[in-house]
PDB file of N, CA, C and O in Angstrom:
ATOM      1  N   ALA A   1      23.730  -2.351  -1.936  1.00  0.00           N
ATOM      2  CA  ALA A   1      24.568  -3.490  -2.241  1.00  0.00           C
ATOM      3  C   ALA A   1      24.687  -3.596  -3.754  1.00  0.00           C
ATOM      4  O   ALA A   1      23.762  -3.269  -4.497  1.00  0.00           O
ATOM      5  N   SER A   2      25.830  -4.053  -4.178  1.00  0.00           N
ATOM      6  CA  SER A   2      26.089  -4.130  -5.608  1.00  0.00           C
ATOM      7  C   SER A   2      26.694  -5.489  -5.929  1.00  0.00           C
ATOM      8  O   SER A   2      27.493  -6.022  -5.158  1.00  0.00           O
ATOM      9  N   TRP A   3      26.311  -6.038  -7.059  1.00  0.00           N
ATOM     10  CA  TRP A   3      26.840  -7.324  -7.508  1.00  0.00           C
ATOM     11  C   TRP A   3      27.233  -7.202  -8.966  1.00  0.00           C
ATOM     12  O   TRP A   3      26.398  -6.915  -9.823  1.00  0.00           O
ATOM     13  N   GLN A   4      28.508  -7.420  -9.242  1.00  0.00           N
ATOM     14  CA  GLN A   4      29.036  -7.353 -10.603  1.00  0.00           C
ATOM     15  C   GLN A   4      28.944  -8.755 -11.194  1.00  0.00           C
ATOM     16  O   GLN A   4      29.759  -9.621 -10.877  1.00  0.00           O
ATOM     17  N   TYR A   5      27.957  -8.978 -12.049  1.00  0.00           N
ATOM     18  CA  TYR A   5      27.734 -10.290 -12.659  1.00  0.00           C
ATOM     19  C   TYR A   5      28.796 -10.595 -13.710  1.00  0.00           C
ATOM     20  O   TYR A   5      29.310 -11.711 -13.786  1.00  0.00           O
ATOM     21  N   SER A   6      29.112  -9.603 -14.506  1.00  0.00           N
ATOM     22  CA  SER A   6      30.146  -9.714 -15.541  1.00  0.00           C
ATOM     23  C   SER A   6      30.738  -8.321 -15.734  1.00  0.00           C
ATOM     24  O   SER A   6      30.242  -7.366 -15.136  1.00  0.00           O
ATOM     25  N   PRO A   7      31.777  -8.175 -16.544  1.00  0.00           N
ATOM     26  CA  PRO A   7      32.335  -6.836 -16.762  1.00  0.00           C
ATOM     27  C   PRO A   7      31.328  -5.833 -17.339  1.00  0.00           C
ATOM     28  O   PRO A   7      31.500  -4.625 -17.175  1.00  0.00           O
ATOM     29  N   GLN A   8      30.290  -6.317 -18.006  1.00  0.00           N
ATOM     30  CA  GLN A   8      29.299  -5.421 -18.608  1.00  0.00           C
ATOM     31  C   GLN A   8      27.980  -5.361 -17.828  1.00  0.00           C
ATOM     32  O   GLN A   8      27.157  -4.485 -18.094  1.00  0.00           O
ATOM     33  N   THR A   9      27.766  -6.256 -16.887  1.00  0.00           N
ATOM     34  CA  THR A   9      26.464  -6.358 -16.221  1.00  0.00           C
ATOM     35  C   THR A   9      26.610  -6.200 -14.710  1.00  0.00           C
ATOM     36  O   THR A   9      27.481  -6.803 -14.082  1.00  0.00           O
ATOM     37  N   LYS A  10      25.738  -5.375 -14.149  1.00  0.00           N
ATOM     38  CA  LYS A  10      25.804  -5.103 -12.714  1.00  0.00           C
ATOM     39  C   LYS A  10      24.393  -4.968 -12.155  1.00  0.00           C
ATOM     40  O   LYS A  10      23.506  -4.423 -12.812  1.00  0.00           O
ATOM     41  N   PHE A  11      24.192  -5.463 -10.943  1.00  0.00           N
ATOM     42  CA  PHE A  11      22.925  -5.343 -10.221  1.00  0.00           C
ATOM     43  C   PHE A  11      23.159  -4.521  -8.959  1.00  0.00           C
ATOM     44  O   PHE A  11      24.147  -4.731  -8.256  1.00  0.00           O
ATOM     45  N   ASP A  12      22.262  -3.593  -8.670  1.00  0.00           N
ATOM     46  CA  ASP A  12      22.320  -2.781  -7.457  1.00  0.00           C
ATOM     47  C   ASP A  12      20.987  -2.885  -6.728  1.00  0.00           C
ATOM     48  O   ASP A  12      19.924  -2.893  -7.347  1.00  0.00           O
ATOM     49  N   VAL A  13      21.063  -2.966  -5.403  1.00  0.00           N
ATOM     50  CA  VAL A  13      19.862  -3.038  -4.568  1.00  0.00           C
ATOM     51  C   VAL A  13      20.044  -2.072  -3.404  1.00  0.00           C
ATOM     52  O   VAL A  13      21.127  -1.981  -2.827  1.00  0.00           O
ATOM     53  N   GLY A  14      18.979  -1.353  -3.064  1.00  0.00           N
ATOM     54  CA  GLY A  14      19.008  -0.442  -1.928  1.00  0.00           C
ATOM     55  C   GLY A  14      17.747  -0.570  -1.100  1.00  0.00           C
ATOM     56  O   GLY A  14      16.686  -0.924  -1.615  1.00  0.00           O
ATOM     57  N   TYR A  15      17.865  -0.281   0.188  1.00  0.00           N
ATOM     58  CA  TYR A  15      16.724  -0.365   1.098  1.00  0.00           C
ATOM     59  C   TYR A  15      16.818   0.774   2.103  1.00  0.00           C
ATOM     60  O   TYR A  15      17.903   1.115   2.574  1.00  0.00           O
ATOM     61  N   ALA A  16      15.677   1.354   2.423  1.00  0.00           N
ATOM     62  CA  ALA A  16      15.616   2.397   3.448  1.00  0.00           C
ATOM     63  C   ALA A  16      14.320   2.244   4.234  1.00  0.00           C
ATOM     64  O   ALA A  16      13.277   1.914   3.670  1.00  0.00           O
ATOM     65  N   HIS A  17      14.396   2.484   5.527  1.00  0.00           N
ATOM     66  CA  HIS A  17      13.210   2.507   6.383  1.00  0.00           C
ATOM     67  C   HIS A  17      13.132   3.901   6.995  1.00  0.00           C
ATOM     68  O   HIS A  17      14.083   4.358   7.630  1.00  0.00           O
ATOM     69  N   LEU A  18      12.016   4.567   6.807  1.00  0.00           N
ATOM     70  CA  LEU A  18      11.834   5.917   7.324  1.00  0.00           C
ATOM     71  C   LEU A  18      10.956   5.864   8.565  1.00  0.00           C
ATOM     72  O   LEU A  18       9.873   5.279   8.546  1.00  0.00           O
ATOM     73  N   PHE A  19      11.425   6.473   9.630  1.00  0.00           N
ATOM     74  CA  PHE A  19      10.661   6.593  10.862  1.00  0.00           C
ATOM     75  C   PHE A  19      10.049   7.988  10.882  1.00  0.00           C
ATOM     76  O   PHE A  19      10.765   8.982  10.761  1.00  0.00           O
ATOM     77  N   ILE A  20       8.749   8.067  11.033  1.00  0.00           N
ATOM     78  CA  ILE A  20       8.056   9.351  11.066  1.00  0.00           C
ATOM     79  C   ILE A  20       7.619   9.608  12.500  1.00  0.00           C
ATOM     80  O   ILE A  20       6.908   8.803  13.102  1.00  0.00           O
ATOM     81  N   LYS A  21       8.047  10.719  13.028  1.00  0.00           N
ATOM     82  CA  LYS A  21       7.785  11.065  14.420  1.00  0.00           C
ATOM     83  C   LYS A  21       6.286  11.217  14.673  1.00  0.00           C
ATOM     84  O   LYS A  21       5.547  11.718  13.827  1.00  0.00           O
ATOM     85  N   GLU A  22       5.856  10.776  15.850  1.00  0.00           N
ATOM     86  CA  GLU A  22       4.448  10.917  16.231  1.00  0.00           C
ATOM     87  C   GLU A  22       4.074  12.399  16.298  1.00  0.00           C
ATOM     88  O   GLU A  22       4.840  13.221  16.800  1.00  0.00           O
ATOM     89  N   ALA A  23       2.904  12.722  15.792  1.00  0.00           N
ATOM     90  CA  ALA A  23       2.422  14.104  15.805  1.00  0.00           C
ATOM     91  C   ALA A  23       1.006  14.135  16.367  1.00  0.00           C
ATOM     92  O   ALA A  23       0.244  13.178  16.226  1.00  0.00           O
ATOM     93  N   ARG A  24       0.681  15.216  16.985  1.00  0.00           N
ATOM     94  CA  ARG A  24      -0.658  15.398  17.546  1.00  0.00           C
ATOM     95  C   ARG A  24      -1.398  16.470  16.755  1.00  0.00           C
ATOM     96  O   ARG A  24      -0.794  17.388  16.200  1.00  0.00           O
ATOM     97  N   ILE A  25      -2.715  16.330  16.718  1.00  0.00           N
ATOM     98  CA  ILE A  25      -3.550  17.321  16.049  1.00  0.00           C
ATOM     99  C   ILE A  25      -4.646  17.748  17.018  1.00  0.00           C
ATOM    100  O   ILE A  25      -5.244  16.927  17.713  1.00  0.00           O
ATOM    101  N   TYR A  26      -4.885  19.030  17.044  1.00  0.00           N
ATOM    102  CA  TYR A  26      -5.955  19.578  17.874  1.00  0.00           C
ATOM    103  C   TYR A  26      -6.529  20.771  17.120  1.00  0.00           C
ATOM    104  O   TYR A  26      -5.901  21.828  17.056  1.00  0.00           O
ATOM    105  N   ASP A  27      -7.699  20.608  16.560  1.00  0.00           N
ATOM    106  CA  ASP A  27      -8.343  21.659  15.766  1.00  0.00           C
ATOM    107  C   ASP A  27      -9.744  21.886  16.324  1.00  0.00           C
ATOM    108  O   ASP A  27     -10.660  21.099  16.081  1.00  0.00           O
ATOM    109  N   ASP A  28      -9.889  22.949  17.056  1.00  0.00           N
ATOM    110  CA  ASP A  28     -11.171  23.262  17.693  1.00  0.00           C
ATOM    111  C   ASP A  28     -11.875  24.360  16.903  1.00  0.00           C
ATOM    112  O   ASP A  28     -11.475  25.523  16.957  1.00  0.00           O
ATOM    113  N   GLN A  29     -12.918  23.994  16.174  1.00  0.00           N
ATOM    114  CA  GLN A  29     -13.697  24.939  15.384  1.00  0.00           C
ATOM    115  C   GLN A  29     -14.967  25.373  16.116  1.00  0.00           C
ATOM    116  O   GLN A  29     -15.767  26.132  15.568  1.00  0.00           O
ATOM    117  N   ARG A  30     -15.156  24.905  17.332  1.00  0.00           N
ATOM    118  CA  ARG A  30     -16.395  25.203  18.056  1.00  0.00           C
ATOM    119  C   ARG A  30     -16.512  26.676  18.440  1.00  0.00           C
ATOM    120  O   ARG A  30     -17.623  27.178  18.604  1.00  0.00           O
ATOM    121  N   THR A  31     -15.393  27.372  18.585  1.00  0.00           N
ATOM    122  CA  THR A  31     -15.484  28.784  18.963  1.00  0.00           C
ATOM    123  C   THR A  31     -15.984  29.640  17.802  1.00  0.00           C
ATOM    124  O   THR A  31     -16.695  30.620  18.021  1.00  0.00           O
ATOM    125  N   ALA A  32     -15.620  29.282  16.566  1.00  0.00           N
ATOM    126  CA  ALA A  32     -16.072  30.040  15.396  1.00  0.00           C
ATOM    127  C   ALA A  32     -17.503  29.664  15.016  1.00  0.00           C
ATOM    128  O   ALA A  32     -18.361  30.536  14.876  1.00  0.00           O
ATOM    129  N   VAL A  33     -17.755  28.387  14.853  1.00  0.00           N
ATOM    130  CA  VAL A  33     -19.080  27.872  14.484  1.00  0.00           C
ATOM    131  C   VAL A  33     -19.331  26.636  15.342  1.00  0.00           C
ATOM    132  O   VAL A  33     -18.685  25.611  15.127  1.00  0.00           O
ATOM    133  N   PRO A  34     -20.246  26.698  16.304  1.00  0.00           N
ATOM    134  CA  PRO A  34     -20.437  25.588  17.240  1.00  0.00           C
ATOM    135  C   PRO A  34     -20.737  24.240  16.585  1.00  0.00           C
ATOM    136  O   PRO A  34     -20.405  23.200  17.155  1.00  0.00           O
ATOM    137  N   SER A  35     -21.349  24.232  15.420  1.00  0.00           N
ATOM    138  CA  SER A  35     -21.702  22.954  14.792  1.00  0.00           C
ATOM    139  C   SER A  35     -20.512  22.261  14.120  1.00  0.00           C
ATOM    140  O   SER A  35     -20.628  21.103  13.721  1.00  0.00           O
ATOM    141  N   ARG A  36     -19.379  22.943  13.989  1.00  0.00           N
ATOM    142  CA  ARG A  36     -18.220  22.340  13.307  1.00  0.00           C
ATOM    143  C   ARG A  36     -17.523  21.285  14.156  1.00  0.00           C
ATOM    144  O   ARG A  36     -17.079  20.272  13.617  1.00  0.00           O
ATOM    145  N   GLY A  37     -17.415  21.483  15.433  1.00  0.00           N
ATOM    146  CA  GLY A  37     -16.864  20.459  16.314  1.00  0.00           C
ATOM    147  C   GLY A  37     -15.372  20.551  16.556  1.00  0.00           C
ATOM    148  O   GLY A  37     -14.732  21.576  16.319  1.00  0.00           O
ATOM    149  N   LEU A  38     -14.846  19.443  17.035  1.00  0.00           N
ATOM    150  CA  LEU A  38     -13.462  19.352  17.491  1.00  0.00           C
ATOM    151  C   LEU A  38     -12.802  18.130  16.859  1.00  0.00           C
ATOM    152  O   LEU A  38     -13.395  17.053  16.808  1.00  0.00           O
ATOM    153  N   ILE A  39     -11.589  18.302  16.386  1.00  0.00           N
ATOM    154  CA  ILE A  39     -10.784  17.185  15.904  1.00  0.00           C
ATOM    155  C   ILE A  39      -9.562  17.110  16.806  1.00  0.00           C
ATOM    156  O   ILE A  39      -8.796  18.068  16.908  1.00  0.00           O
ATOM    157  N   ALA A  40      -9.386  15.971  17.459  1.00  0.00           N
ATOM    158  CA  ALA A  40      -8.236  15.777  18.342  1.00  0.00           C
ATOM    159  C   ALA A  40      -7.727  14.353  18.168  1.00  0.00           C
ATOM    160  O   ALA A  40      -8.515  13.411  18.096  1.00  0.00           O
ATOM    161  N   GLY A  41      -6.425  14.201  18.102  1.00  0.00           N
ATOM    162  CA  GLY A  41      -5.859  12.867  17.966  1.00  0.00           C
ATOM    163  C   GLY A  41      -4.365  12.919  17.761  1.00  0.00           C
ATOM    164  O   GLY A  41      -3.731  13.963  17.915  1.00  0.00           O
ATOM    165  N   LYS A  42      -3.817  11.779  17.415  1.00  0.00           N
ATOM    166  CA  LYS A  42      -2.394  11.690  17.129  1.00  0.00           C
ATOM    167  C   LYS A  42      -2.186  10.664  16.023  1.00  0.00           C
ATOM    168  O   LYS A  42      -3.027   9.792  15.802  1.00  0.00           O
ATOM    169  N   TYR A  43      -1.069  10.778  15.340  1.00  0.00           N
ATOM    170  CA  TYR A  43      -0.756   9.824  14.284  1.00  0.00           C
ATOM    171  C   TYR A  43       0.756   9.654  14.194  1.00  0.00           C
ATOM    172  O   TYR A  43       1.529  10.524  14.596  1.00  0.00           O
ATOM    173  N   ASP A  44       1.143   8.528  13.663  1.00  0.00           N
ATOM    174  CA  ASP A  44       2.542   8.277  13.365  1.00  0.00           C
ATOM    175  C   ASP A  44       2.599   7.391  12.129  1.00  0.00           C
ATOM    176  O   ASP A  44       1.578   6.863  11.687  1.00  0.00           O
ATOM    177  N   GLY A  45       3.763   7.235  11.589  1.00  0.00           N
ATOM    178  CA  GLY A  45       3.860   6.431  10.380  1.00  0.00           C
ATOM    179  C   GLY A  45       5.282   5.986  10.121  1.00  0.00           C
ATOM    180  O   GLY A  45       6.219   6.378  10.817  1.00  0.00           O
ATOM    181  N   SER A  46       5.414   5.167   9.112  1.00  0.00           N
ATOM    182  CA  SER A  46       6.723   4.716   8.668  1.00  0.00           C
ATOM    183  C   SER A  46       6.607   4.311   7.201  1.00  0.00           C
ATOM    184  O   SER A  46       5.510   4.126   6.674  1.00  0.00           O
ATOM    185  N   ALA A  47       7.749   4.179   6.565  1.00  0.00           N
ATOM    186  CA  ALA A  47       7.763   3.786   5.155  1.00  0.00           C
ATOM    187  C   ALA A  47       8.976   2.902   4.892  1.00  0.00           C
ATOM    188  O   ALA A  47      10.055   3.126   5.440  1.00  0.00           O
ATOM    189  N   ASP A  48       8.783   1.907   4.056  1.00  0.00           N
ATOM    190  CA  ASP A  48       9.870   1.049   3.600  1.00  0.00           C
ATOM    191  C   ASP A  48      10.054   1.285   2.103  1.00  0.00           C
ATOM    192  O   ASP A  48       9.092   1.249   1.336  1.00  0.00           O
ATOM    193  N   ILE A  49      11.292   1.525   1.701  1.00  0.00           N
ATOM    194  CA  ILE A  49      11.598   1.790   0.298  1.00  0.00           C
ATOM    195  C   ILE A  49      12.634   0.765  -0.167  1.00  0.00           C
ATOM    196  O   ILE A  49      13.710   0.640   0.417  1.00  0.00           O
ATOM    197  N   LEU A  50      12.293   0.051  -1.205  1.00  0.00           N
ATOM    198  CA  LEU A  50      13.197  -0.928  -1.801  1.00  0.00           C
ATOM    199  C   LEU A  50      13.448  -0.516  -3.247  1.00  0.00           C
ATOM    200  O   LEU A  50      12.504  -0.270  -3.998  1.00  0.00           O
ATOM    201  N   SER A  51      14.710  -0.441  -3.636  1.00  0.00           N
ATOM    202  CA  SER A  51      15.028  -0.069  -5.017  1.00  0.00           C
ATOM    203  C   SER A  51      15.983  -1.101  -5.612  1.00  0.00           C
ATOM    204  O   SER A  51      16.843  -1.653  -4.925  1.00  0.00           O
ATOM    205  N   MET A  52      15.803  -1.342  -6.909  1.00  0.00           N
ATOM    206  CA  MET A  52      16.646  -2.294  -7.631  1.00  0.00           C
ATOM    207  C   MET A  52      17.031  -1.675  -8.972  1.00  0.00           C
ATOM    208  O   MET A  52      16.238  -0.980  -9.607  1.00  0.00           O
ATOM    209  N   GLN A  53      18.257  -1.944  -9.381  1.00  0.00           N
ATOM    210  CA  GLN A  53      18.731  -1.403 -10.650  1.00  0.00           C
ATOM    211  C   GLN A  53      19.553  -2.462 -11.376  1.00  0.00           C
ATOM    212  O   GLN A  53      20.342  -3.184 -10.767  1.00  0.00           O
ATOM    213  N   PHE A  54      19.355  -2.539 -12.670  1.00  0.00           N
ATOM    214  CA  PHE A  54      20.120  -3.430 -13.542  1.00  0.00           C
ATOM    215  C   PHE A  54      20.840  -2.556 -14.559  1.00  0.00           C
ATOM    216  O   PHE A  54      20.211  -1.742 -15.236  1.00  0.00           O
ATOM    217  N   THR A  55      22.152  -2.719 -14.670  1.00  0.00           N
ATOM    218  CA  THR A  55      22.941  -1.936 -15.615  1.00  0.00           C
ATOM    219  C   THR A  55      23.683  -2.882 -16.552  1.00  0.00           C
ATOM    220  O   THR A  55      24.365  -3.809 -16.114  1.00  0.00           O
ATOM    221  N   HIS A  56      23.537  -2.631 -17.832  1.00  0.00           N
ATOM    222  CA  HIS A  56      24.269  -3.418 -18.832  1.00  0.00           C
ATOM    223  C   HIS A  56      24.936  -2.448 -19.803  1.00  0.00           C
ATOM    224  O   HIS A  56      24.270  -1.611 -20.412  1.00  0.00           O
ATOM    225  N   GLN A  57      26.230  -2.564 -19.939  1.00  0.00           N
ATOM    226  CA  GLN A  57      26.986  -1.700 -20.850  1.00  0.00           C
ATOM    227  C   GLN A  57      27.320  -2.468 -22.117  1.00  0.00           C
ATOM    228  O   GLN A  57      27.707  -3.636 -22.069  1.00  0.00           O
ATOM    229  N   PHE A  58      27.167  -1.802 -23.239  1.00  0.00           N
ATOM    230  CA  PHE A  58      27.532  -2.437 -24.510  1.00  0.00           C
ATOM    231  C   PHE A  58      28.123  -1.418 -25.442  1.00  0.00           C
ATOM    232  O   PHE A  58      28.495  -1.754 -26.566  1.00  0.00           O
TER     233      PHE A  58
END
């Protein structure tokens, strides 16, 4: 979105939301070294990005 305050001054604002797809992890180290164990699970995430800009021409 943009707002022209005066012929020389302008404000800009932007917003984005990022959706991160769910991912699974499965890392079995027990076959190589039994004491290392197993990591198993899933994760997902998201991010919000807000940007603002002020422009003044002279």
